[in-house]
Structures are given as structure tokens and as C-alpha cells.
CHARMM internal coordinates of N, CA and C (Angstrom, degrees):
IC EDIT
DIST 1 N 1 CA 1.4457
DIST 1 CA 1 C 1.5205
ANGL 1 N 1 CA 1 C 111.57
DIST 1 C 2 N 1.3274
ANGL 1 CA 1 C 2 N 117.77
DIHE 1 N 1 CA 1 C 2 N -28.32
DIST 2 N 2 CA 1.4532
ANGL 1 C 2 N 2 CA 119.92
DIHE 1 CA 1 C 2 N 2 CA -179.62
DIST 2 CA 2 C 1.5219
ANGL 2 N 2 CA 2 C 112.10
DIHE 1 C 2 N 2 CA 2 C -60.37
DIST 2 C 3 N 1.3363
ANGL 2 CA 2 C 3 N 117.36
DIHE 2 N 2 CA 2 C 3 N -40.18
DIST 3 N 3 CA 1.4641
ANGL 2 C 3 N 3 CA 120.73
DIHE 2 CA 2 C 3 N 3 CA 178.99
DIST 3 CA 3 C 1.5253
ANGL 3 N 3 CA 3 C 110.43
DIHE 2 C 3 N 3 CA 3 C -66.27
DIST 3 C 4 N 1.3190
ANGL 3 CA 3 C 4 N 116.73
DIHE 3 N 3 CA 3 C 4 N -40.61
DIST 4 N 4 CA 1.4595
ANGL 3 C 4 N 4 CA 120.69
DIHE 3 CA 3 C 4 N 4 CA 178.62
DIST 4 CA 4 C 1.5200
ANGL 4 N 4 CA 4 C 110.63
DIHE 3 C 4 N 4 CA 4 C -65.89
DIST 4 C 5 N 1.3243
ANGL 4 CA 4 C 5 N 117.36
DIHE 4 N 4 CA 4 C 5 N -43.61
DIST 5 N 5 CA 1.4640
ANGL 4 C 5 N 5 CA 121.30
DIHE 4 CA 4 C 5 N 5 CA 178.15
DIST 5 CA 5 C 1.5236
ANGL 5 N 5 CA 5 C 110.29
DIHE 4 C 5 N 5 CA 5 C -60.89
DIST 5 C 6 N 1.3182
ANGL 5 CA 5 C 6 N 117.19
DIHE 5 N 5 CA 5 C 6 N -39.80
DIST 6 N 6 CA 1.4693
ANGL 5 C 6 N 6 CA 120.85
DIHE 5 CA 5 C 6 N 6 CA 177.45
DIST 6 CA 6 C 1.5353
ANGL 6 N 6 CA 6 C 110.87
DIHE 5 C 6 N 6 CA 6 C -61.11
DIST 6 C 7 N 1.3228
ANGL 6 CA 6 C 7 N 116.48
DIHE 6 N 6 CA 6 C 7 N -43.14
DIST 7 N 7 CA 1.4633
ANGL 6 C 7 N 7 CA 120.08
DIHE 6 CA 6 C 7 N 7 CA 178.42
DIST 7 CA 7 C 1.5276
ANGL 7 N 7 CA 7 C 111.62
DIHE 6 C 7 N 7 CA 7 C -63.05
DIST 7 C 8 N 1.3253
ANGL 7 CA 7 C 8 N 117.00
DIHE 7 N 7 CA 7 C 8 N -44.46
DIST 8 N 8 CA 1.4609
ANGL 7 C 8 N 8 CA 120.21
DIHE 7 CA 7 C 8 N 8 CA 178.32
DIST 8 CA 8 C 1.5278
ANGL 8 N 8 CA 8 C 111.09
DIHE 7 C 8 N 8 CA 8 C -61.60
DIST 8 C 9 N 1.3277
ANGL 8 CA 8 C 9 N 117.06
DIHE 8 N 8 CA 8 C 9 N -43.47
DIST 9 N 9 CA 1.4673
ANGL 8 C 9 N 9 CA 120.85
DIHE 8 CA 8 C 9 N 9 CA -178.12
DIST 9 CA 9 C 1.5251
ANGL 9 N 9 CA 9 C 112.40
DIHE 8 C 9 N 9 CA 9 C -67.43
DIST 9 C 10 N 1.3182
ANGL 9 CA 9 C 10 N 117.83
DIHE 9 N 9 CA 9 C 10 N -27.95
DIST 10 N 10 CA 1.4616
ANGL 9 C 10 N 10 CA 119.93
DIHE 9 CA 9 C 10 N 10 CA -179.81
DIST 10 CA 10 C 1.5277
ANGL 10 N 10 CA 10 C 112.63
DIHE 9 C 10 N 10 CA 10 C -88.64
DIST 10 C 11 N 1.3276
ANGL 10 CA 10 C 11 N 117.29
DIHE 10 N 10 CA 10 C 11 N -7.28
DIST 11 N 11 CA 1.4732
ANGL 10 C 11 N 11 CA 120.77
DIHE 10 CA 10 C 11 N 11 CA 177.60
DIST 11 CA 11 C 1.5285
ANGL 11 N 11 CA 11 C 109.99
DIHE 10 C 11 N 11 CA 11 C -83.08
DIST 11 C 12 N 1.3196
ANGL 11 CA 11 C 12 N 116.78
DIHE 11 N 11 CA 11 C 12 N 147.76
DIST 12 N 12 CA 1.4612
ANGL 11 C 12 N 12 CA 120.90
DIHE 11 CA 11 C 12 N 12 CA 175.60
DIST 12 CA 12 C 1.5253
ANGL 12 N 12 CA 12 C 110.86
DIHE 11 C 12 N 12 CA 12 C -79.89
DIST 12 C 13 N 1.3245
ANGL 12 CA 12 C 13 N 116.04
DIHE 12 N 12 CA 12 C 13 N -31.33
DIST 13 N 13 CA 1.4613
ANGL 12 C 13 N 13 CA 121.57
DIHE 12 CA 12 C 13 N 13 CA -179.30
DIST 13 CA 13 C 1.5294
ANGL 13 N 13 CA 13 C 108.58
DIHE 12 C 13 N 13 CA 13 C -160.48
DIST 13 C 14 N 1.3219
ANGL 13 CA 13 C 14 N 116.63
DIHE 13 N 13 CA 13 C 14 N 150.85
DIST 14 N 14 CA 1.4620
ANGL 13 C 14 N 14 CA 121.92
DIHE 13 CA 13 C 14 N 14 CA 172.02
DIST 14 CA 14 C 1.5144
ANGL 14 N 14 CA 14 C 106.89
DIHE 13 C 14 N 14 CA 14 C -111.73
DIST 14 C 15 N 1.3250
ANGL 14 CA 14 C 15 N 116.01
DIHE 14 N 14 CA 14 C 15 N 123.22
DIST 15 N 15 CA 1.4614
ANGL 14 C 15 N 15 CA 121.73
DIHE 14 CA 14 C 15 N 15 CA 179.35
DIST 15 CA 15 C 1.5200
ANGL 15 N 15 CA 15 C 107.34
DIHE 14 C 15 N 15 CA 15 C -104.94
DIST 15 C 16 N 1.3144
ANGL 15 CA 15 C 16 N 115.65
DIHE 15 N 15 CA 15 C 16 N 118.51
DIST 16 N 16 CA 1.4597
ANGL 15 C 16 N 16 CA 120.72
DIHE 15 CA 15 C 16 N 16 CA -179.73
DIST 16 CA 16 C 1.5205
ANGL 16 N 16 CA 16 C 109.11
DIHE 15 C 16 N 16 CA 16 C -96.42
DIST 16 C 17 N 1.3165
ANGL 16 CA 16 C 17 N 115.25
DIHE 16 N 16 CA 16 C 17 N 105.37
DIST 17 N 17 CA 1.4607
ANGL 16 C 17 N 17 CA 121.46
DIHE 16 CA 16 C 17 N 17 CA 177.86
DIST 17 CA 17 C 1.5170
ANGL 17 N 17 CA 17 C 107.06
DIHE 16 C 17 N 17 CA 17 C -111.56
DIST 17 C 18 N 1.3056
ANGL 17 CA 17 C 18 N 115.82
DIHE 17 N 17 CA 17 C 18 N 112.69
DIST 18 N 18 CA 1.4571
ANGL 17 C 18 N 18 CA 121.08
DIHE 17 CA 17 C 18 N 18 CA -179.66
DIST 18 CA 18 C 1.5208
ANGL 18 N 18 CA 18 C 108.63
DIHE 17 C 18 N 18 CA 18 C -95.25
DIST 18 C 19 N 1.3294
ANGL 18 CA 18 C 19 N 118.20
DIHE 18 N 18 CA 18 C 19 N 109.39
DIST 19 N 19 CA 1.4570
ANGL 18 C 19 N 19 CA 120.62
DIHE 18 CA 18 C 19 N 19 CA -174.99
DIST 19 CA 19 C 1.5269
ANGL 19 N 19 CA 19 C 114.78
DIHE 18 C 19 N 19 CA 19 C -72.97
DIST 19 C 20 N 1.3107
ANGL 19 CA 19 C 20 N 116.89
DIHE 19 N 19 CA 19 C 20 N -15.77
DIST 20 N 20 CA 1.4533
ANGL 19 C 20 N 20 CA 119.90
DIHE 19 CA 19 C 20 N 20 CA -177.43
DIST 20 CA 20 C 1.5237
ANGL 20 N 20 CA 20 C 111.64
DIHE 19 C 20 N 20 CA 20 C -74.35
DIST 20 C 21 N 1.3084
ANGL 20 CA 20 C 21 N 116.33
DIHE 20 N 20 CA 20 C 21 N 150.76
DIST 21 N 21 CA 1.4581
ANGL 20 C 21 N 21 CA 120.72
DIHE 20 CA 20 C 21 N 21 CA 173.89
DIST 21 CA 21 C 1.5310
ANGL 21 N 21 CA 21 C 111.16
DIHE 20 C 21 N 21 CA 21 C -77.84
DIST 21 C 22 N 1.3246
ANGL 21 CA 21 C 22 N 116.50
DIHE 21 N 21 CA 21 C 22 N -16.04
DIST 22 N 22 CA 1.4601
ANGL 21 C 22 N 22 CA 121.56
DIHE 21 CA 21 C 22 N 22 CA 176.21
DIST 22 CA 22 C 1.5264
ANGL 22 N 22 CA 22 C 108.55
DIHE 21 C 22 N 22 CA 22 C -87.74
DIST 22 C 23 N 1.3215
ANGL 22 CA 22 C 23 N 119.01
DIHE 22 N 22 CA 22 C 23 N 134.44
DIST 23 N 23 CA 1.4612
ANGL 22 C 23 N 23 CA 120.94
DIHE 22 CA 22 C 23 N 23 CA -179.94
DIST 23 CA 23 C 1.5334
ANGL 23 N 23 CA 23 C 111.99
DIHE 22 C 23 N 23 CA 23 C -61.09
DIST 23 C 24 N 1.3111
ANGL 23 CA 23 C 24 N 116.00
DIHE 23 N 23 CA 23 C 24 N 139.93
DIST 24 N 24 CA 1.4634
ANGL 23 C 24 N 24 CA 122.12
DIHE 23 CA 23 C 24 N 24 CA 175.79
DIST 24 CA 24 C 1.5217
ANGL 24 N 24 CA 24 C 108.75
DIHE 23 C 24 N 24 CA 24 C -62.87
DIST 24 C 25 N 1.3170
ANGL 24 CA 24 C 25 N 116.71
DIHE 24 N 24 CA 24 C 25 N 136.09
DIST 25 N 25 CA 1.4656
ANGL 24 C 25 N 25 CA 119.06
DIHE 24 CA 24 C 25 N 25 CA -176.28
DIST 25 CA 25 C 1.5259
ANGL 25 N 25 CA 25 C 112.98
DIHE 24 C 25 N 25 CA 25 C -74.76
DIST 25 C 26 N 1.3392
ANGL 25 CA 25 C 26 N 117.80
DIHE 25 N 25 CA 25 C 26 N -26.53
DIST 26 N 26 CA 1.4588
ANGL 25 C 26 N 26 CA 118.70
DIHE 25 CA 25 C 26 N 26 CA -178.40
DIST 26 CA 26 C 1.5179
ANGL 26 N 26 CA 26 C 113.24
DIHE 25 C 26 N 26 CA 26 C -149.71
DIST 26 C 27 N 1.3026
ANGL 26 CA 26 C 27 N 119.90
DIHE 26 N 26 CA 26 C 27 N -56.38
DIST 27 N 27 CA 1.4600
ANGL 26 C 27 N 27 CA 122.90
DIHE 26 CA 26 C 27 N 27 CA 179.26
DIST 27 CA 27 C 1.5215
ANGL 27 N 27 CA 27 C 113.28
DIHE 26 C 27 N 27 CA 27 C 85.73
DIST 27 C 28 N 1.3130
ANGL 27 CA 27 C 28 N 117.31
DIHE 27 N 27 CA 27 C 28 N 59.67
DIST 28 N 28 CA 1.4570
ANGL 27 C 28 N 28 CA 122.72
DIHE 27 CA 27 C 28 N 28 CA -176.93
DIST 28 CA 28 C 1.5303
ANGL 28 N 28 CA 28 C 113.03
DIHE 27 C 28 N 28 CA 28 C -58.65
DIST 28 C 29 N 1.3071
ANGL 28 CA 28 C 29 N 117.93
DIHE 28 N 28 CA 28 C 29 N -32.55
DIST 29 N 29 CA 1.4629
ANGL 28 C 29 N 29 CA 121.70
DIHE 28 CA 28 C 29 N 29 CA -178.81
DIST 29 CA 29 C 1.5210
ANGL 29 N 29 CA 29 C 111.35
DIHE 28 C 29 N 29 CA 29 C -55.48
DIST 29 C 30 N 1.3117
ANGL 29 CA 29 C 30 N 116.93
DIHE 29 N 29 CA 29 C 30 N -43.25
DIST 30 N 30 CA 1.4597
ANGL 29 C 30 N 30 CA 120.42
DIHE 29 CA 29 C 30 N 30 CA 179.68
DIST 30 CA 30 C 1.5153
ANGL 30 N 30 CA 30 C 112.69
DIHE 29 C 30 N 30 CA 30 C -63.84
DIST 30 C 31 N 1.3242
ANGL 30 CA 30 C 31 N 117.29
DIHE 30 N 30 CA 30 C 31 N -40.61
DIST 31 N 31 CA 1.4655
ANGL 30 C 31 N 31 CA 120.71
DIHE 30 CA 30 C 31 N 31 CA 177.89
DIST 31 CA 31 C 1.5286
ANGL 31 N 31 CA 31 C 111.16
DIHE 30 C 31 N 31 CA 31 C -64.85
DIST 31 C 32 N 1.3237
ANGL 31 CA 31 C 32 N 116.44
DIHE 31 N 31 CA 31 C 32 N -38.52
DIST 32 N 32 CA 1.4625
ANGL 31 C 32 N 32 CA 120.10
DIHE 31 CA 31 C 32 N 32 CA 177.94
DIST 32 CA 32 C 1.5218
ANGL 32 N 32 CA 32 C 110.14
DIHE 31 C 32 N 32 CA 32 C -63.86
DIST 32 C 33 N 1.3215
ANGL 32 CA 32 C 33 N 116.79
DIHE 32 N 32 CA 32 C 33 N -41.12
DIST 33 N 33 CA 1.4665
ANGL 32 C 33 N 33 CA 120.53
DIHE 32 CA 32 C 33 N 33 CA 178.36
DIST 33 CA 33 C 1.5258
ANGL 33 N 33 CA 33 C 110.79
DIHE 32 C 33 N 33 CA 33 C -64.37
DIST 33 C 34 N 1.3253
ANGL 33 CA 33 C 34 N 117.10
DIHE 33 N 33 CA 33 C 34 N -46.01
DIST 34 N 34 CA 1.4699
ANGL 33 C 34 N 34 CA 120.56
DIHE 33 CA 33 C 34 N 34 CA 178.99
DIST 34 CA 34 C 1.5273
ANGL 34 N 34 CA 34 C 111.33
DIHE 33 C 34 N 34 CA 34 C -60.54
DIST 34 C 35 N 1.3302
ANGL 34 CA 34 C 35 N 116.86
DIHE 34 N 34 CA 34 C 35 N -38.12
DIST 35 N 35 CA 1.4636
ANGL 34 C 35 N 35 CA 120.95
DIHE 34 CA 34 C 35 N 35 CA 178.93
DIST 35 CA 35 C 1.5279
ANGL 35 N 35 CA 35 C 111.44
DIHE 34 C 35 N 35 CA 35 C -62.94
DIST 35 C 36 N 1.3287
ANGL 35 CA 35 C 36 N 116.35
DIHE 35 N 35 CA 35 C 36 N -24.83
DIST 36 N 36 CA 1.4656
ANGL 35 C 36 N 36 CA 121.44
DIHE 35 CA 35 C 36 N 36 CA 178.31
DIST 36 CA 36 C 1.5249
ANGL 36 N 36 CA 36 C 111.86
DIHE 35 C 36 N 36 CA 36 C -94.06
DIST 36 C 37 N 1.3244
ANGL 36 CA 36 C 37 N 116.70
DIHE 36 N 36 CA 36 C 37 N 3.02
DIST 37 N 37 CA 1.4644
ANGL 36 C 37 N 37 CA 120.84
DIHE 36 CA 36 C 37 N 37 CA 178.60
DIST 37 CA 37 C 1.5115
ANGL 37 N 37 CA 37 C 114.56
DIHE 36 C 37 N 37 CA 37 C 83.27
DIST 37 C 38 N 1.3184
ANGL 37 CA 37 C 38 N 117.68
DIHE 37 N 37 CA 37 C 38 N 14.88
DIST 38 N 38 CA 1.4598
ANGL 37 C 38 N 38 CA 122.02
DIHE 37 CA 37 C 38 N 38 CA -178.60
DIST 38 CA 38 C 1.5240
ANGL 38 N 38 CA 38 C 110.40
DIHE 37 C 38 N 38 CA 38 C -95.47
DIST 38 C 39 N 1.3349
ANGL 38 CA 38 C 39 N 118.06
DIHE 38 N 38 CA 38 C 39 N 128.35
DIST 39 N 39 CA 1.4660
ANGL 38 C 39 N 39 CA 120.70
DIHE 38 CA 38 C 39 N 39 CA 178.52
DIST 39 CA 39 C 1.5214
ANGL 39 N 39 CA 39 C 111.89
DIHE 38 C 39 N 39 CA 39 C -60.66
DIST 39 C 40 N 1.3257
ANGL 39 CA 39 C 40 N 115.85
DIHE 39 N 39 CA 39 C 40 N 148.32
DIST 40 N 40 CA 1.4654
ANGL 39 C 40 N 40 CA 122.24
DIHE 39 CA 39 C 40 N 40 CA -179.73
DIST 40 CA 40 C 1.5213
ANGL 40 N 40 CA 40 C 109.16
DIHE 39 C 40 N 40 CA 40 C -124.55
DIST 40 C 41 N 1.3354
ANGL 40 CA 40 C 41 N 115.64
DIHE 40 N 40 CA 40 C 41 N 137.14
DIST 41 N 41 CA 1.4602
ANGL 40 C 41 N 41 CA 123.07
DIHE 40 CA 40 C 41 N 41 CA 172.64
DIST 41 CA 41 C 1.5211
ANGL 41 N 41 CA 41 C 106.34
DIHE 40 C 41 N 41 CA 41 C -123.53
DIST 41 C 42 N 1.3328
ANGL 41 CA 41 C 42 N 116.75
DIHE 41 N 41 CA 41 C 42 N 131.75
DIST 42 N 42 CA 1.4661
ANGL 41 C 42 N 42 CA 120.10
DIHE 41 CA 41 C 42 N 42 CA -177.08
DIST 42 CA 42 C 1.5181
ANGL 42 N 42 CA 42 C 110.34
DIHE 41 C 42 N 42 CA 42 C -153.28
DIST 42 C 43 N 1.3212
ANGL 42 CA 42 C 43 N 115.25
DIHE 42 N 42 CA 42 C 43 N 165.08
DIST 43 N 43 CA 1.4583
ANGL 42 C 43 N 43 CA 120.79
DIHE 42 CA 42 C 43 N 43 CA 171.98
DIST 43 CA 43 C 1.5299
ANGL 43 N 43 CA 43 C 108.85
DIHE 42 C 43 N 43 CA 43 C -73.77
DIST 43 C 44 N 1.3183
ANGL 43 CA 43 C 44 N 116.63
DIHE 43 N 43 CA 43 C 44 N 146.45
DIST 44 N 44 CA 1.4594
ANGL 43 C 44 N 44 CA 122.52
DIHE 43 CA 43 C 44 N 44 CA 174.35
DIST 44 CA 44 C 1.5293
ANGL 44 N 44 CA 44 C 106.53
DIHE 43 C 44 N 44 CA 44 C -76.59
DIST 44 C 45 N 1.3375
ANGL 44 CA 44 C 45 N 115.83
DIHE 44 N 44 CA 44 C 45 N 98.11
DIST 45 N 45 CA 1.4552
ANGL 44 C 45 N 45 CA 119.76
DIHE 44 CA 44 C 45 N 45 CA -173.26
DIST 45 CA 45 C 1.5170
ANGL 45 N 45 CA 45 C 111.08
DIHE 44 C 45 N 45 CA 45 C -156.88
DIST 45 C 46 N 1.3041
ANGL 45 CA 45 C 46 N 116.00
DIHE 45 N 45 CA 45 C 46 N 141.39
DIST 46 N 46 CA 1.4605
ANGL 45 C 46 N 46 CA 121.76
DIHE 45 CA 45 C 46 N 46 CA 172.69
DIST 46 CA 46 C 1.5071
ANGL 46 N 46 CA 46 C 113.92
DIHE 45 C 46 N 46 CA 46 C 51.77
DIST 46 C 47 N 1.3359
ANGL 46 CA 46 C 47 N 115.99
DIHE 46 N 46 CA 46 C 47 N -140.55
DIST 47 N 47 CA 1.4471
ANGL 46 C 47 N 47 CA 122.64
DIHE 46 CA 46 C 47 N 47 CA -177.14
DIST 47 CA 47 C 1.5154
ANGL 47 N 47 CA 47 C 114.46
DIHE 46 C 47 N 47 CA 47 C -68.66
DIST 47 C 48 N 1.3143
ANGL 47 CA 47 C 48 N 116.88
DIHE 47 N 47 CA 47 C 48 N -16.23
DIST 48 N 48 CA 1.4573
ANGL 47 C 48 N 48 CA 120.32
DIHE 47 CA 47 C 48 N 48 CA 178.62
DIST 48 CA 48 C 1.5264
ANGL 48 N 48 CA 48 C 110.35
DIHE 47 C 48 N 48 CA 48 C -58.37
DIST 48 C 49 N 1.3176
ANGL 48 CA 48 C 49 N 116.88
DIHE 48 N 48 CA 48 C 49 N -32.65
DIST 49 N 49 CA 1.4666
ANGL 48 C 49 N 49 CA 120.52
DIHE 48 CA 48 C 49 N 49 CA -179.61
DIST 49 CA 49 C 1.5291
ANGL 49 N 49 CA 49 C 112.23
DIHE 48 C 49 N 49 CA 49 C -66.72
DIST 49 C 50 N 1.3361
ANGL 49 CA 49 C 50 N 117.43
DIHE 49 N 49 CA 49 C 50 N -14.44
DIST 50 N 50 CA 1.4619
ANGL 49 C 50 N 50 CA 120.71
DIHE 49 CA 49 C 50 N 50 CA 178.59
DIST 50 CA 50 C 1.5260
ANGL 50 N 50 CA 50 C 112.53
DIHE 49 C 50 N 50 CA 50 C -75.12
DIST 50 C 51 N 1.3209
ANGL 50 CA 50 C 51 N 117.49
DIHE 50 N 50 CA 50 C 51 N -26.00
DIST 51 N 51 CA 1.4638
ANGL 50 C 51 N 51 CA 119.47
DIHE 50 CA 50 C 51 N 51 CA -175.98
DIST 51 CA 51 C 1.5199
ANGL 51 N 51 CA 51 C 114.86
DIHE 50 C 51 N 51 CA 51 C -127.58
DIST 51 C 52 N 1.3035
ANGL 51 CA 51 C 52 N 118.88
DIHE 51 N 51 CA 51 C 52 N -13.71
DIST 52 N 52 CA 1.4655
ANGL 51 C 52 N 52 CA 121.05
DIHE 51 CA 51 C 52 N 52 CA -178.86
DIST 52 CA 52 C 1.5230
ANGL 52 N 52 CA 52 C 108.87
DIHE 51 C 52 N 52 CA 52 C -106.51
DIST 52 C 53 N 1.3123
ANGL 52 CA 52 C 53 N 116.50
DIHE 52 N 52 CA 52 C 53 N 100.11
DIST 53 N 53 CA 1.4607
ANGL 52 C 53 N 53 CA 121.88
DIHE 52 CA 52 C 53 N 53 CA -176.39
DIST 53 CA 53 C 1.5201
ANGL 53 N 53 CA 53 C 110.53
DIHE 52 C 53 N 53 CA 53 C -106.79
DIST 53 C 54 N 1.3071
ANGL 53 CA 53 C 54 N 116.53
DIHE 53 N 53 CA 53 C 54 N 127.65
DIST 54 N 54 CA 1.4614
ANGL 53 C 54 N 54 CA 123.48
DIHE 53 CA 53 C 54 N 54 CA -178.42
DIST 54 CA 54 C 1.5266
ANGL 54 N 54 CA 54 C 111.54
DIHE 53 C 54 N 54 CA 54 C -48.53
DIST 54 C 55 N 1.3181
ANGL 54 CA 54 C 55 N 115.38
DIHE 54 N 54 CA 54 C 55 N 124.12
DIST 55 N 55 CA 1.4474
ANGL 54 C 55 N 55 CA 121.51
DIHE 54 CA 54 C 55 N 55 CA 176.09
DIST 55 CA 55 C 1.5199
ANGL 55 N 55 CA 55 C 114.81
DIHE 54 C 55 N 55 CA 55 C 73.35
DIST 55 C 56 N 1.3266
ANGL 55 CA 55 C 56 N 118.57
DIHE 55 N 55 CA 55 C 56 N -8.26
DIST 56 N 56 CA 1.4549
ANGL 55 C 56 N 56 CA 121.72
DIHE 55 CA 55 C 56 N 56 CA -179.58
DIST 56 CA 56 C 1.5276
ANGL 56 N 56 CA 56 C 109.28
DIHE 55 C 56 N 56 CA 56 C -103.33
DIST 56 C 57 N 1.3329
ANGL 56 CA 56 C 57 N 116.07
DIHE 56 N 56 CA 56 C 57 N -59.64
DIST 57 N 57 CA 1.4623
ANGL 56 C 57 N 57 CA 119.90
DIHE 56 CA 56 C 57 N 57 CA 178.05
DIST 57 CA 57 C 1.5242
ANGL 57 N 57 CA 57 C 111.48
DIHE 56 C 57 N 57 CA 57 C -109.74
DIST 57 C 58 N 1.2856
ANGL 57 CA 57 C 58 N 118.34
DIHE 57 N 57 CA 57 C 58 N 17.52
DIST 58 N 58 CA 1.4606
ANGL 57 C 58 N 58 CA 127.93
DIHE 57 CA 57 C 58 N 58 CA 171.99
DIST 58 CA 58 C 1.5191
ANGL 58 N 58 CA 58 C 110.90
DIHE 57 C 58 N 58 CA 58 C 128.16
DIST 58 C 59 N 1.3308
ANGL 58 CA 58 C 59 N 118.27
DIHE 58 N 58 CA 58 C 59 N -145.37
DIST 59 N 59 CA 1.4558
ANGL 58 C 59 N 59 CA 120.31
DIHE 58 CA 58 C 59 N 59 CA -167.46
DIST 59 CA 59 C 1.5214
ANGL 59 N 59 CA 59 C 113.10
DIHE 58 C 59 N 59 CA 59 C -124.28
DIST 59 C 60 N 1.3071
ANGL 59 CA 59 C 60 N 115.85
DIHE 59 N 59 CA 59 C 60 N 143.11
DIST 60 N 60 CA 1.4594
ANGL 59 C 60 N 60 CA 121.62
DIHE 59 CA 59 C 60 N 60 CA 178.29
DIST 60 CA 60 C 1.5195
ANGL 60 N 60 CA 60 C 110.05
DIHE 59 C 60 N 60 CA 60 C -125.13
DIST 60 C 61 N 1.3224
ANGL 60 CA 60 C 61 N 115.36
DIHE 60 N 60 CA 60 C 61 N 157.12
DIST 61 N 61 CA 1.4630
ANGL 60 C 61 N 61 CA 122.31
DIHE 60 CA 60 C 61 N 61 CA 176.12
DIST 61 CA 61 C 1.5245
ANGL 61 N 61 CA 61 C 107.94
DIHE 60 C 61 N 61 CA 61 C -129.16
DIST 61 C 62 N 1.3142
ANGL 61 CA 61 C 62 N 115.24
DIHE 61 N 61 CA 61 C 62 N 151.56
DIST 62 N 62 CA 1.4670
ANGL 61 C 62 N 62 CA 119.75
DIHE 61 CA 61 C 62 N 62 CA 178.71
DIST 62 CA 62 C 1.5267
ANGL 62 N 62 CA 62 C 109.37
DIHE 61 C 62 N 62 CA 62 C -58.52
DIST 62 C 63 N 1.3334
ANGL 62 CA 62 C 63 N 116.51
DIHE 62 N 62 CA 62 C 63 N 138.62
DIST 63 N 63 CA 1.4633
ANGL 62 C 63 N 63 CA 123.19
DIHE 62 CA 62 C 63 N 63 CA -178.00
DIST 63 CA 63 C 1.5205
ANGL 63 N 63 CA 63 C 111.36
DIHE 62 C 63 N 63 CA 63 C -49.10
DIST 63 C 64 N 1.3176
ANGL 63 CA 63 C 64 N 117.06
DIHE 63 N 63 CA 63 C 64 N 124.20
DIST 64 N 64 CA 1.4547
ANGL 63 C 64 N 64 CA 123.11
DIHE 63 CA 63 C 64 N 64 CA 175.72
DIST 64 CA 64 C 1.5197
ANGL 64 N 64 CA 64 C 115.27
DIHE 63 C 64 N 64 CA 64 C 83.31
DIST 64 C 65 N 1.3360
ANGL 64 CA 64 C 65 N 118.57
DIHE 64 N 64 CA 64 C 65 N -5.67
DIST 65 N 65 CA 1.4611
ANGL 64 C 65 N 65 CA 121.81
DIHE 64 CA 64 C 65 N 65 CA -178.64
DIST 65 CA 65 C 1.5255
ANGL 65 N 65 CA 65 C 109.15
DIHE 64 C 65 N 65 CA 65 C -88.00
DIST 65 C 66 N 1.3234
ANGL 65 CA 65 C 66 N 115.45
DIHE 65 N 65 CA 65 C 66 N 87.12
DIST 66 N 66 CA 1.4675
ANGL 65 C 66 N 66 CA 122.10
DIHE 65 CA 65 C 66 N 66 CA -174.45
DIST 66 CA 66 C 1.5254
ANGL 66 N 66 CA 66 C 110.73
DIHE 65 C 66 N 66 CA 66 C -63.05
DIST 66 C 67 N 1.3135
ANGL 66 CA 66 C 67 N 118.03
DIHE 66 N 66 CA 66 C 67 N -37.94
DIST 67 N 67 CA 1.4714
ANGL 66 C 67 N 67 CA 120.83
DIHE 66 CA 66 C 67 N 67 CA 179.01
DIST 67 CA 67 C 1.5210
ANGL 67 N 67 CA 67 C 111.09
DIHE 66 C 67 N 67 CA 67 C -62.39
DIST 67 C 68 N 1.3254
ANGL 67 CA 67 C 68 N 116.44
DIHE 67 N 67 CA 67 C 68 N -42.39
DIST 68 N 68 CA 1.4651
ANGL 67 C 68 N 68 CA 119.93
DIHE 67 CA 67 C 68 N 68 CA 178.33
DIST 68 CA 68 C 1.5159
ANGL 68 N 68 CA 68 C 111.16
DIHE 67 C 68 N 68 CA 68 C -65.85
DIST 68 C 69 N 1.3238
ANGL 68 CA 68 C 69 N 117.04
DIHE 68 N 68 CA 68 C 69 N -38.63
DIST 69 N 69 CA 1.4588
ANGL 68 C 69 N 69 CA 120.87
DIHE 68 CA 68 C 69 N 69 CA 177.94
DIST 69 CA 69 C 1.5293
ANGL 69 N 69 CA 69 C 109.74
DIHE 68 C 69 N 69 CA 69 C -62.17
DIST 69 C 70 N 1.3296
ANGL 69 CA 69 C 70 N 116.96
DIHE 69 N 69 CA 69 C 70 N -45.59
DIST 70 N 70 CA 1.4649
ANGL 69 C 70 N 70 CA 121.06
DIHE 69 CA 69 C 70 N 70 CA 179.40
DIST 70 CA 70 C 1.5267
ANGL 70 N 70 CA 70 C 110.86
DIHE 69 C 70 N 70 CA 70 C -62.80
DIST 70 C 71 N 1.3089
ANGL 70 CA 70 C 71 N 117.81
DIHE 70 N 70 CA 70 C 71 N -39.25
DIST 71 N 71 CA 1.4560
ANGL 70 C 71 N 71 CA 121.70
DIHE 70 CA 70 C 71 N 71 CA 178.91
DIST 71 CA 71 C 1.5333
ANGL 71 N 71 CA 71 C 110.36
DIHE 70 C 71 N 71 CA 71 C -63.67
DIST 71 C 72 N 1.3199
ANGL 71 CA 71 C 72 N 116.98
DIHE 71 N 71 CA 71 C 72 N -39.32
DIST 72 N 72 CA 1.4651
ANGL 71 C 72 N 72 CA 120.49
DIHE 71 CA 71 C 72 N 72 CA 178.77
DIST 72 CA 72 C 1.5170
ANGL 72 N 72 CA 72 C 111.09
DIHE 71 C 72 N 72 CA 72 C -67.01
DIST 72 C 73 N 1.3182
ANGL 72 CA 72 C 73 N 117.54
DIHE 72 N 72 CA 72 C 73 N -35.45
DIST 73 N 73 CA 1.4605
ANGL 72 C 73 N 73 CA 120.66
DIHE 72 CA 72 C 73 N 73 CA 177.51
DIST 73 CA 73 C 1.5251
ANGL 73 N 73 CA 73 C 109.72
DIHE 72 C 73 N 73 CA 73 C -64.47
DIST 73 C 74 N 1.3318
ANGL 73 CA 73 C 74 N 115.98
DIHE 73 N 73 CA 73 C 74 N -42.18
DIST 74 N 74 CA 1.4732
ANGL 73 C 74 N 74 CA 119.56
DIHE 73 CA 73 C 74 N 74 CA 178.56
DIST 74 CA 74 C 1.5140
ANGL 74 N 74 CA 74 C 110.37
DIHE 73 C 74 N 74 CA 74 C -65.29
END
COOR INIT
IC SEED 1 N 1 CA 1 C
IC BUILD
């Protein structure tokens, strides 16, 4: 986990792109990044909505709206 934590801490942002058409049930990667202090940008989908709150724990984009996701990353 130390190597993974190092990677998260050295990243400017973690972008969670779920390629499946089925909503992600939880999205542990984003929580791990937040625990390391790294901002997260993701689609508003599935279980991610339980822990990723707009402007509170980082930024979300409407499901499937790639332009909005890119804007949030910027």
C-alpha cells in the first residue's frame, strides 16, 4: 500500500472513468486517493455518489458527459 499511497500523493488529480455501462457499485480507488489528499473527479454514478459530493469531497460530472468530466479536470 505504501507504493500506491506514494503514487496517489504525487498525482495532481485522480480521474475515475468507469468504462462499463453498469454503474460502479462503490469505487474504492477514489476513496484511496482522497485518503492521500489527492483530488478526485468522477462521473456521478452508482456508489460513487455516496462519497463523492460536488464541491465537498471534489468534483463530479453527469454520467457519460465526457466534456463535463474534462472541464472538471481542468
